[in-house]
ChimeraX commands (.cxc) that place a marker at each C-alpha (Angstrom):
marker #1 position 83.44,-48.36,41.96 radius 0.5
marker #1 position 80.23,-46.54,41.15 radius 0.5
marker #1 position 78.20,-49.54,42.19 radius 0.5
marker #1 position 79.92,-49.61,45.53 radius 0.5
marker #1 position 79.12,-45.94,46.15 radius 0.5
marker #1 position 75.46,-46.48,45.27 radius 0.5
marker #1 position 75.18,-49.39,47.73 radius 0.5
marker #1 position 76.77,-47.30,50.48 radius 0.5
marker #1 position 74.50,-44.28,49.82 radius 0.5
marker #1 position 71.23,-46.24,49.86 radius 0.5
marker #1 position 71.11,-46.86,53.65 radius 0.5
marker #1 position 71.88,-43.18,54.24 radius 0.5
marker #1 position 68.91,-42.09,52.06 radius 0.5
marker #1 position 66.54,-44.48,53.85 radius 0.5
marker #1 position 67.68,-43.17,57.23 radius 0.5
marker #1 position 67.18,-39.56,56.16 radius 0.5
marker #1 position 63.66,-40.28,54.90 radius 0.5
marker #1 position 62.70,-41.96,58.19 radius 0.5
marker #1 position 64.05,-39.02,60.19 radius 0.5
marker #1 position 62.06,-36.51,58.09 radius 0.5
marker #1 position 58.83,-38.42,58.49 radius 0.5
marker #1 position 59.38,-38.71,62.22 radius 0.5
marker #1 position 60.02,-34.96,62.48 radius 0.5
marker #1 position 56.70,-34.12,60.68 radius 0.5
marker #1 position 54.55,-36.24,63.00 radius 0.5
marker #1 position 53.06,-34.31,65.98 radius 0.5
marker #1 position 54.44,-35.11,69.38 radius 0.5
marker #1 position 52.22,-37.35,71.50 radius 0.5
marker #1 position 48.84,-38.89,70.57 radius 0.5
marker #1 position 46.35,-36.77,68.48 radius 0.5
marker #1 position 43.15,-36.35,70.50 radius 0.5
marker #1 position 41.15,-33.62,68.58 radius 0.5
marker #1 position 39.68,-33.65,65.09 radius 0.5
marker #1 position 41.20,-31.32,62.53 radius 0.5
marker #1 position 39.60,-27.87,62.23 radius 0.5
marker #1 position 36.71,-27.83,59.77 radius 0.5
marker #1 position 37.31,-26.09,56.49 radius 0.5
marker #1 position 34.73,-23.29,55.84 radius 0.5
marker #1 position 33.51,-23.42,52.25 radius 0.5
marker #1 position 33.68,-20.23,50.25 radius 0.5
marker #1 position 30.29,-18.40,50.09 radius 0.5
marker #1 position 28.37,-18.88,46.89 radius 0.5
marker #1 position 27.08,-15.84,45.01 radius 0.5
marker #1 position 23.33,-15.24,45.48 radius 0.5
marker #1 position 21.13,-16.77,42.80 radius 0.5
marker #1 position 18.71,-14.31,41.23 radius 0.5
marker #1 position 15.12,-15.47,41.59 radius 0.5
marker #1 position 13.43,-15.69,38.26 radius 0.5
marker #1 position 9.69,-15.28,37.83 radius 0.5
marker #1 position 8.10,-18.61,37.03 radius 0.5
marker #1 position 5.13,-19.28,34.83 radius 0.5
marker #1 position 2.99,-20.29,37.81 radius 0.5
marker #1 position 3.89,-17.40,40.14 radius 0.5
marker #1 position 1.05,-15.10,41.18 radius 0.5
marker #1 position 0.95,-11.46,42.15 radius 0.5
marker #1 position -2.04,-10.77,44.38 radius 0.5
marker #1 position -3.71,-7.38,44.52 radius 0.5
marker #1 position -5.60,-7.46,47.85 radius 0.5
marker #1 position -9.30,-6.86,48.27 radius 0.5
marker #1 position -10.11,-3.29,49.22 radius 0.5
marker #1 position -7.55,-1.80,46.82 radius 0.5
marker #1 position -8.80,1.47,45.35 radius 0.5
marker #1 position -8.30,2.14,41.65 radius 0.5
marker #1 position -8.79,5.55,40.05 radius 0.5
marker #1 position -10.54,5.41,36.66 radius 0.5
marker #1 position -12.03,7.80,34.12 radius 0.5
marker #1 position -15.34,7.19,32.32 radius 0.5
marker #1 position -14.97,6.99,28.53 radius 0.5
marker #1 position -18.67,7.06,27.59 radius 0.5
marker #1 position -21.33,9.22,29.26 radius 0.5
marker #1 position -24.30,7.79,31.15 radius 0.5
marker #1 position -27.75,9.37,31.51 radius 0.5
marker #1 position -31.02,7.90,32.71 radius 0.5
marker #1 position -32.69,9.67,29.77 radius 0.5
marker #1 position -31.46,6.92,27.45 radius 0.5
marker #1 position -29.56,4.35,29.56 radius 0.5
marker #1 position -30.93,0.87,30.11 radius 0.5
marker #1 position -29.84,-2.26,31.92 radius 0.5
marker #1 position -27.18,-4.19,30.05 radius 0.5
marker #1 position -25.53,-1.17,28.43 radius 0.5
marker #1 position -21.74,-1.43,28.27 radius 0.5
marker #1 position -19.51,1.01,30.15 radius 0.5
marker #1 position -15.87,1.77,29.37 radius 0.5
marker #1 position -13.19,3.14,31.67 radius 0.5
marker #1 position -9.41,3.53,31.81 radius 0.5
marker #1 position -7.10,3.74,34.81 radius 0.5
marker #1 position -5.78,7.19,35.67 radius 0.5
marker #1 position -3.26,6.25,38.37 radius 0.5
marker #1 position -0.87,3.27,38.68 radius 0.5
marker #1 position -1.18,0.54,41.31 radius 0.5
marker #1 position 2.18,-0.54,42.76 radius 0.5
marker #1 position 3.43,-3.35,44.98 radius 0.5
marker #1 position 6.96,-3.74,46.40 radius 0.5
marker #1 position 8.19,-0.76,44.35 radius 0.5
marker #1 position 6.87,-2.31,41.15 radius 0.5
marker #1 position 3.98,-1.23,38.92 radius 0.5
marker #1 position 1.29,-3.91,38.90 radius 0.5
marker #1 position -1.59,-2.12,37.16 radius 0.5
marker #1 position -0.26,0.64,34.89 radius 0.5
marker #1 position -1.91,3.86,33.80 radius 0.5
marker #1 position -3.99,3.39,30.66 radius 0.5
marker #1 position -5.33,-0.07,31.48 radius 0.5
marker #1 position -8.88,-0.58,30.29 radius 0.5
marker #1 position -11.95,-1.64,32.22 radius 0.5
marker #1 position -15.29,-2.79,30.94 radius 0.5
marker #1 position -18.49,-2.74,32.96 radius 0.5
marker #1 position -22.22,-2.69,32.50 radius 0.5
marker #1 position -25.37,-1.05,33.79 radius 0.5
marker #1 position -27.31,-3.34,36.08 radius 0.5
marker #1 position -30.38,-1.11,36.23 radius 0.5
marker #1 position -31.53,2.34,35.17 radius 0.5
marker #1 position -34.63,4.31,36.22 radius 0.5
marker #1 position -35.76,7.71,35.06 radius 0.5
marker #1 position -37.01,10.31,37.58 radius 0.5
marker #1 position -40.76,10.38,38.12 radius 0.5
marker #1 position -43.15,13.25,37.33 radius 0.5
marker #1 position -44.62,13.37,40.84 radius 0.5
marker #1 position -41.84,11.89,42.95 radius 0.5
marker #1 position -38.75,9.74,42.68 radius 0.5
marker #1 position -35.27,10.52,41.44 radius 0.5
marker #1 position -33.33,9.23,38.50 radius 0.5
marker #1 position -30.90,6.47,39.39 radius 0.5
marker #1 position -28.75,3.77,37.86 radius 0.5
marker #1 position -26.43,1.08,39.17 radius 0.5
marker #1 position -23.26,-0.18,37.52 radius 0.5
marker #1 position -20.55,-2.78,37.94 radius 0.5
marker #1 position -17.07,-3.33,36.49 radius 0.5
marker #1 position -16.41,-6.81,35.13 radius 0.5
marker #1 position -13.16,-6.94,33.12 radius 0.5
marker #1 position -9.65,-5.48,33.37 radius 0.5
marker #1 position -7.49,-5.36,30.23 radius 0.5
marker #1 position -3.79,-4.52,30.55 radius 0.5
marker #1 position -1.90,-2.56,27.85 radius 0.5
marker #1 position -0.26,-5.80,26.64 radius 0.5
marker #1 position -3.67,-7.45,26.13 radius 0.5
marker #1 position -3.63,-9.57,29.31 radius 0.5
marker #1 position -7.28,-9.81,30.44 radius 0.5
marker #1 position -8.64,-10.78,33.85 radius 0.5
marker #1 position -12.07,-10.96,35.41 radius 0.5
marker #1 position -12.79,-8.10,37.75 radius 0.5
marker #1 position -15.34,-7.81,40.51 radius 0.5
marker #1 position -15.54,-4.18,41.52 radius 0.5
marker #1 position -18.03,-1.41,42.15 radius 0.5
marker #1 position -17.50,2.37,42.14 radius 0.5
marker #1 position -17.62,4.09,45.51 radius 0.5
marker #1 position -17.35,7.76,44.57 radius 0.5
marker #1 position -17.59,9.92,41.48 radius 0.5
marker #1 position -16.68,13.45,40.50 radius 0.5
marker #1 position -19.22,14.31,37.81 radius 0.5
marker #1 position -19.50,18.07,38.15 radius 0.5
marker #1 position -23.12,17.68,39.31 radius 0.5
marker #1 position -25.14,16.82,42.41 radius 0.5
marker #1 position -25.37,13.07,41.93 radius 0.5
marker #1 position -24.67,10.83,44.91 radius 0.5
marker #1 position -23.32,7.27,44.97 radius 0.5
marker #1 position -23.82,4.47,47.50 radius 0.5
marker #1 position -21.45,1.54,48.29 radius 0.5
marker #1 position -23.32,-0.70,45.85 radius 0.5
marker #1 position -22.42,1.51,42.89 radius 0.5
marker #1 position -25.87,3.10,42.55 radius 0.5
marker #1 position -25.89,6.69,41.31 radius 0.5
marker #1 position -28.87,8.85,42.34 radius 0.5
marker #1 position -29.69,12.13,40.65 radius 0.5
marker #1 position -30.59,15.39,42.42 radius 0.5
marker #1 position -34.14,16.08,43.56 radius 0.5
marker #1 position -36.40,18.47,41.64 radius 0.5
marker #1 position -38.60,19.83,44.46 radius 0.5
marker #1 position -36.98,23.23,44.55 radius 0.5
marker #1 position -37.34,23.64,40.81 radius 0.5
marker #1 position -40.99,22.49,40.96 radius 0.5
marker #1 position -41.83,25.02,43.67 radius 0.5
marker #1 position -40.18,27.75,41.65 radius 0.5
marker #1 position -42.23,26.76,38.59 radius 0.5
marker #1 position -45.51,26.95,40.52 radius 0.5
marker #1 position -44.55,30.28,42.15 radius 0.5
marker #1 position -43.51,31.86,38.86 radius 0.5
marker #1 position -46.66,30.87,37.00 radius 0.5
marker #1 position -48.81,31.97,39.96 radius 0.5
marker #1 position -47.26,35.43,40.05 radius 0.5
marker #1 position -47.54,35.74,36.28 radius 0.5
marker #1 position -51.21,34.78,36.39 radius 0.5
marker #1 position -51.91,37.24,39.21 radius 0.5
marker #1 position -50.31,40.07,37.22 radius 0.5
marker #1 position -52.39,39.32,34.14 radius 0.5
marker #1 position -55.58,39.09,36.22 radius 0.5
marker #1 position -54.85,42.41,37.94 radius 0.5
marker #1 position -54.43,44.17,34.62 radius 0.5
marker #1 position -57.68,42.69,33.34 radius 0.5
marker #1 position -60.01,43.16,36.33 radius 0.5
marker #1 position -58.32,44.77,39.31 radius 0.5
marker #1 position -57.86,43.05,42.67 radius 0.5
marker #1 position -60.57,40.48,42.04 radius 0.5
marker #1 position -58.99,39.64,38.75 radius 0.5
marker #1 position -55.63,39.29,40.47 radius 0.5
marker #1 position -57.00,36.51,42.68 radius 0.5
marker #1 position -58.56,34.74,39.74 radius 0.5
marker #1 position -55.35,35.12,37.75 radius 0.5
marker #1 position -53.30,33.78,40.63 radius 0.5
marker #1 position -55.48,30.69,40.79 radius 0.5
marker #1 position -55.19,30.15,37.07 radius 0.5
marker #1 position -51.42,30.65,37.25 radius 0.5
marker #1 position -51.14,28.21,40.13 radius 0.5
marker #1 position -53.08,25.58,38.22 radius 0.5
marker #1 position -50.92,26.14,35.16 radius 0.5
marker #1 position -47.77,25.80,37.26 radius 0.5
marker #1 position -49.05,22.64,38.91 radius 0.5
marker #1 position -49.87,21.20,35.52 radius 0.5
marker #1 position -46.37,22.00,34.31 radius 0.5
marker #1 position -44.91,20.26,37.34 radius 0.5
marker #1 position -47.05,17.16,36.79 radius 0.5
marker #1 position -45.98,16.95,33.16 radius 0.5
marker #1 position -42.25,17.51,33.82 radius 0.5
marker #1 position -39.83,14.87,35.05 radius 0.5
marker #1 position -37.24,15.62,37.68 radius 0.5
marker #1 position -33.54,16.00,36.82 radius 0.5
marker #1 position -31.96,13.00,35.11 radius 0.5
marker #1 position -29.16,11.14,36.88 radius 0.5
marker #1 position -26.03,11.26,34.74 radius 0.5
marker #1 position -22.27,10.88,34.64 radius 0.5
marker #1 position -20.73,12.75,31.69 radius 0.5
marker #1 position -17.75,11.45,29.73 radius 0.5
marker #1 position -14.57,12.30,31.61 radius 0.5
marker #1 position -16.08,11.81,35.07 radius 0.5
marker #1 position -13.48,10.55,37.57 radius 0.5
marker #1 position -14.47,7.53,39.66 radius 0.5
marker #1 position -12.88,5.63,42.51 radius 0.5
marker #1 position -13.53,1.87,42.37 radius 0.5
marker #1 position -12.81,-0.72,45.05 radius 0.5
marker #1 position -11.84,-4.36,44.50 radius 0.5
marker #1 position -14.28,-6.52,46.43 radius 0.5
marker #1 position -12.11,-9.65,46.11 radius 0.5
marker #1 position -8.37,-10.22,45.82 radius 0.5
marker #1 position -7.12,-10.11,42.24 radius 0.5
marker #1 position -4.57,-12.85,41.36 radius 0.5
marker #1 position -2.39,-11.93,38.37 radius 0.5
marker #1 position 0.05,-14.12,36.46 radius 0.5
marker #1 position 3.49,-12.71,37.24 radius 0.5
marker #1 position 4.86,-13.47,33.79 radius 0.5
marker #1 position 2.03,-11.47,32.18 radius 0.5
marker #1 position 2.84,-8.20,33.93 radius 0.5
marker #1 position 6.46,-7.81,32.88 radius 0.5
marker #1 position 6.18,-4.39,31.27 radius 0.5
marker #1 position 8.71,-2.61,29.12 radius 0.5
marker #1 position 6.53,0.46,29.51 radius 0.5
marker #1 position 4.28,1.12,32.51 radius 0.5
marker #1 position 1.86,3.34,30.59 radius 0.5
marker #1 position 1.78,6.97,29.65 radius 0.5
marker #1 position -0.56,9.40,31.31 radius 0.5
marker #1 position -2.92,11.19,28.96 radius 0.5
marker #1 position -4.80,14.41,29.61 radius 0.5
marker #1 position -8.13,13.91,31.33 radius 0.5
marker #1 position -11.06,15.71,29.77 radius 0.5
marker #1 position -13.05,17.15,32.67 radius 0.5
marker #1 position -16.84,16.72,32.57 radius 0.5
marker #1 position -18.72,19.73,31.23 radius 0.5
marker #1 position -19.96,22.30,33.69 radius 0.5
marker #1 position -23.62,21.81,34.50 radius 0.5
marker #1 position -26.16,24.25,35.90 radius 0.5
marker #1 position -26.91,24.01,39.60 radius 0.5
marker link #1:1,2 radius 0.2
marker link #1:2,3 radius 0.2
marker link #1:3,4 radius 0.2
marker link #1:4,5 radius 0.2
marker link #1:5,6 radius 0.2
marker link #1:6,7 radius 0.2
marker link #1:7,8 radius 0.2
marker link #1:8,9 radius 0.2
marker link #1:9,10 radius 0.2
marker link #1:10,11 radius 0.2
marker link #1:11,12 radius 0.2
marker link #1:12,13 radius 0.2
marker link #1:13,14 radius 0.2
marker link #1:14,15 radius 0.2
marker link #1:15,16 radius 0.2
marker link #1:16,17 radius 0.2
marker link #1:17,18 radius 0.2
marker link #1:18,19 radius 0.2
marker link #1:19,20 radius 0.2
marker link #1:20,21 radius 0.2
marker link #1:21,22 radius 0.2
marker link #1:22,23 radius 0.2
marker link #1:23,24 radius 0.2
marker link #1:24,25 radius 0.2
marker link #1:25,26 radius 0.2
marker link #1:26,27 radius 0.2
marker link #1:27,28 radius 0.2
marker link #1:28,29 radius 0.2
marker link #1:29,30 radius 0.2
marker link #1:30,31 radius 0.2
marker link #1:31,32 radius 0.2
marker link #1:32,33 radius 0.2
marker link #1:33,34 radius 0.2
marker link #1:34,35 radius 0.2
marker link #1:35,36 radius 0.2
marker link #1:36,37 radius 0.2
marker link #1:37,38 radius 0.2
marker link #1:38,39 radius 0.2
marker link #1:39,40 radius 0.2
marker link #1:40,41 radius 0.2
marker link #1:41,42 radius 0.2
marker link #1:42,43 radius 0.2
marker link #1:43,44 radius 0.2
marker link #1:44,45 radius 0.2
marker link #1:45,46 radius 0.2
marker link #1:46,47 radius 0.2
marker link #1:47,48 radius 0.2
marker link #1:48,49 radius 0.2
marker link #1:49,50 radius 0.2
marker link #1:50,51 radius 0.2
marker link #1:51,52 radius 0.2
marker link #1:52,53 radius 0.2
marker link #1:53,54 radius 0.2
marker link #1:54,55 radius 0.2
marker link #1:55,56 radius 0.2
marker link #1:56,57 radius 0.2
marker link #1:57,58 radius 0.2
marker link #1:58,59 radius 0.2
marker link #1:59,60 radius 0.2
marker link #1:60,61 radius 0.2
marker link #1:61,62 radius 0.2
marker link #1:62,63 radius 0.2
marker link #1:63,64 radius 0.2
marker link #1:64,65 radius 0.2
marker link #1:65,66 radius 0.2
marker link #1:66,67 radius 0.2
marker link #1:67,68 radius 0.2
marker link #1:68,69 radius 0.2
marker link #1:69,70 radius 0.2
marker link #1:70,71 radius 0.2
marker link #1:71,72 radius 0.2
marker link #1:72,73 radius 0.2
marker link #1:73,74 radius 0.2
marker link #1:74,75 radius 0.2
marker link #1:75,76 radius 0.2
marker link #1:76,77 radius 0.2
marker link #1:77,78 radius 0.2
marker link #1:78,79 radius 0.2
marker link #1:79,80 radius 0.2
marker link #1:80,81 radius 0.2
marker link #1:81,82 radius 0.2
marker link #1:82,83 radius 0.2
marker link #1:83,84 radius 0.2
marker link #1:84,85 radius 0.2
marker link #1:85,86 radius 0.2
marker link #1:86,87 radius 0.2
marker link #1:87,88 radius 0.2
marker link #1:88,89 radius 0.2
marker link #1:89,90 radius 0.2
marker link #1:90,91 radius 0.2
marker link #1:91,92 radius 0.2
marker link #1:92,93 radius 0.2
marker link #1:93,94 radius 0.2
marker link #1:94,95 radius 0.2
marker link #1:95,96 radius 0.2
marker link #1:96,97 radius 0.2
marker link #1:97,98 radius 0.2
marker link #1:98,99 radius 0.2
marker link #1:99,100 radius 0.2
marker link #1:100,101 radius 0.2
marker link #1:101,102 radius 0.2
marker link #1:102,103 radius 0.2
marker link #1:103,104 radius 0.2
marker link #1:104,105 radius 0.2
marker link #1:105,106 radius 0.2
marker link #1:106,107 radius 0.2
marker link #1:107,108 radius 0.2
marker link #1:108,109 radius 0.2
marker link #1:109,110 radius 0.2
marker link #1:110,111 radius 0.2
marker link #1:111,112 radius 0.2
marker link #1:112,113 radius 0.2
marker link #1:113,114 radius 0.2
marker link #1:114,115 radius 0.2
marker link #1:115,116 radius 0.2
marker link #1:116,117 radius 0.2
marker link #1:117,118 radius 0.2
marker link #1:118,119 radius 0.2
marker link #1:119,120 radius 0.2
marker link #1:120,121 radius 0.2
marker link #1:121,122 radius 0.2
marker link #1:122,123 radius 0.2
marker link #1:123,124 radius 0.2
marker link #1:124,125 radius 0.2
marker link #1:125,126 radius 0.2
marker link #1:126,127 radius 0.2
marker link #1:127,128 radius 0.2
marker link #1:128,129 radius 0.2
marker link #1:129,130 radius 0.2
marker link #1:130,131 radius 0.2
marker link #1:131,132 radius 0.2
marker link #1:132,133 radius 0.2
marker link #1:133,134 radius 0.2
marker link #1:134,135 radius 0.2
marker link #1:135,136 radius 0.2
marker link #1:136,137 radius 0.2
marker link #1:137,138 radius 0.2
marker link #1:138,139 radius 0.2
marker link #1:139,140 radius 0.2
marker link #1:140,141 radius 0.2
marker link #1:141,142 radius 0.2
marker link #1:142,143 radius 0.2
marker link #1:143,144 radius 0.2
marker link #1:144,145 radius 0.2
marker link #1:145,146 radius 0.2
marker link #1:146,147 radius 0.2
marker link #1:147,148 radius 0.2
marker link #1:148,149 radius 0.2
marker link #1:149,150 radius 0.2
marker link #1:150,151 radius 0.2
marker link #1:151,152 radius 0.2
marker link #1:152,153 radius 0.2
marker link #1:153,154 radius 0.2
marker link #1:154,155 radius 0.2
marker link #1:155,156 radius 0.2
marker link #1:156,157 radius 0.2
marker link #1:157,158 radius 0.2
marker link #1:158,159 radius 0.2
marker link #1:159,160 radius 0.2
marker link #1:160,161 radius 0.2
marker link #1:161,162 radius 0.2
marker link #1:162,163 radius 0.2
marker link #1:163,164 radius 0.2
marker link #1:164,165 radius 0.2
marker link #1:165,166 radius 0.2
marker link #1:166,167 radius 0.2
marker link #1:167,168 radius 0.2
marker link #1:168,169 radius 0.2
marker link #1:169,170 radius 0.2
marker link #1:170,171 radius 0.2
marker link #1:171,172 radius 0.2
marker link #1:172,173 radius 0.2
marker link #1:173,174 radius 0.2
marker link #1:174,175 radius 0.2
marker link #1:175,176 radius 0.2
marker link #1:176,177 radius 0.2
marker link #1:177,178 radius 0.2
marker link #1:178,179 radius 0.2
marker link #1:179,180 radius 0.2
marker link #1:180,181 radius 0.2
marker link #1:181,182 radius 0.2
marker link #1:182,183 radius 0.2
marker link #1:183,184 radius 0.2
marker link #1:184,185 radius 0.2
marker link #1:185,186 radius 0.2
marker link #1:186,187 radius 0.2
marker link #1:187,188 radius 0.2
marker link #1:188,189 radius 0.2
marker link #1:189,190 radius 0.2
marker link #1:190,191 radius 0.2
marker link #1:191,192 radius 0.2
marker link #1:192,193 radius 0.2
marker link #1:193,194 radius 0.2
marker link #1:194,195 radius 0.2
marker link #1:195,196 radius 0.2
marker link #1:196,197 radius 0.2
marker link #1:197,198 radius 0.2
marker link #1:198,199 radius 0.2
marker link #1:199,200 radius 0.2
marker link #1:200,201 radius 0.2
marker link #1:201,202 radius 0.2
marker link #1:202,203 radius 0.2
marker link #1:203,204 radius 0.2
marker link #1:204,205 radius 0.2
marker link #1:205,206 radius 0.2
marker link #1:206,207 radius 0.2
marker link #1:207,208 radius 0.2
marker link #1:208,209 radius 0.2
marker link #1:209,210 radius 0.2
marker link #1:210,211 radius 0.2
marker link #1:211,212 radius 0.2
marker link #1:212,213 radius 0.2
marker link #1:213,214 radius 0.2
marker link #1:214,215 radius 0.2
marker link #1:215,216 radius 0.2
marker link #1:216,217 radius 0.2
marker link #1:217,218 radius 0.2
marker link #1:218,219 radius 0.2
marker link #1:219,220 radius 0.2
marker link #1:220,221 radius 0.2
marker link #1:221,222 radius 0.2
marker link #1:222,223 radius 0.2
marker link #1:223,224 radius 0.2
marker link #1:224,225 radius 0.2
marker link #1:225,226 radius 0.2
marker link #1:226,227 radius 0.2
marker link #1:227,228 radius 0.2
marker link #1:228,229 radius 0.2
marker link #1:229,230 radius 0.2
marker link #1:230,231 radius 0.2
marker link #1:231,232 radius 0.2
marker link #1:232,233 radius 0.2
marker link #1:233,234 radius 0.2
marker link #1:234,235 radius 0.2
marker link #1:235,236 radius 0.2
marker link #1:236,237 radius 0.2
marker link #1:237,238 radius 0.2
marker link #1:238,239 radius 0.2
marker link #1:239,240 radius 0.2
marker link #1:240,241 radius 0.2
marker link #1:241,242 radius 0.2
marker link #1:242,243 radius 0.2
marker link #1:243,244 radius 0.2
marker link #1:244,245 radius 0.2
marker link #1:245,246 radius 0.2
marker link #1:246,247 radius 0.2
marker link #1:247,248 radius 0.2
marker link #1:248,249 radius 0.2
marker link #1:249,250 radius 0.2
marker link #1:250,251 radius 0.2
marker link #1:251,252 radius 0.2
marker link #1:252,253 radius 0.2
marker link #1:253,254 radius 0.2
marker link #1:254,255 radius 0.2
marker link #1:255,256 radius 0.2
marker link #1:256,257 radius 0.2
marker link #1:257,258 radius 0.2
marker link #1:258,259 radius 0.2
view
């Protein structure tokens, strides 16, 4: 009995399956491709700094530095080492590239004392090496363009510092000794003696001028300088990943000097 029921139900199940499949098929021929499925957007991948990536500081960048050892033509000579530290950070894309407190080493290229008759004291310097707080060291090719030394020195684009002239001081020396000599001569022998004394005083003043050098060119310790990179500086990106970007330290101003 059960077998008979199963045999009778089998054709009915096959007919129902065929009807369901026919109902799911679209009416008429299918002429268009199915709509493309848009993939879900992937989260952005964070770019990591590679070992070979470079950060370029362009030529012409100005770097503020402070002189750590004083310079004077009285004792300076070519080849002397110079030491500086940065006083202001250099940034790029909202990131500190050269932090405050980085060290720079340079040297004197030439030094000349002022003459006794003419000529001013002058020296020329160059900065060769930049050392970051983490010890990363790079070659530097830079020259100072301006300096605040508290004196009357001037600086040219080649990094040459020239001291003030001494003509005004020399004239004052001659005038003072001339007047002093005239006064002594007048006391000794009247008007005639005054003329003789003036001549003697003038000669003494001239002698003093001939034996005295003009003012030395100098930059005291603590002088603020502005240096300019003459060539682009390529830095290894993985070497300038700082946990600290440097702490500013008080700048000792150069001592006040007489006019």
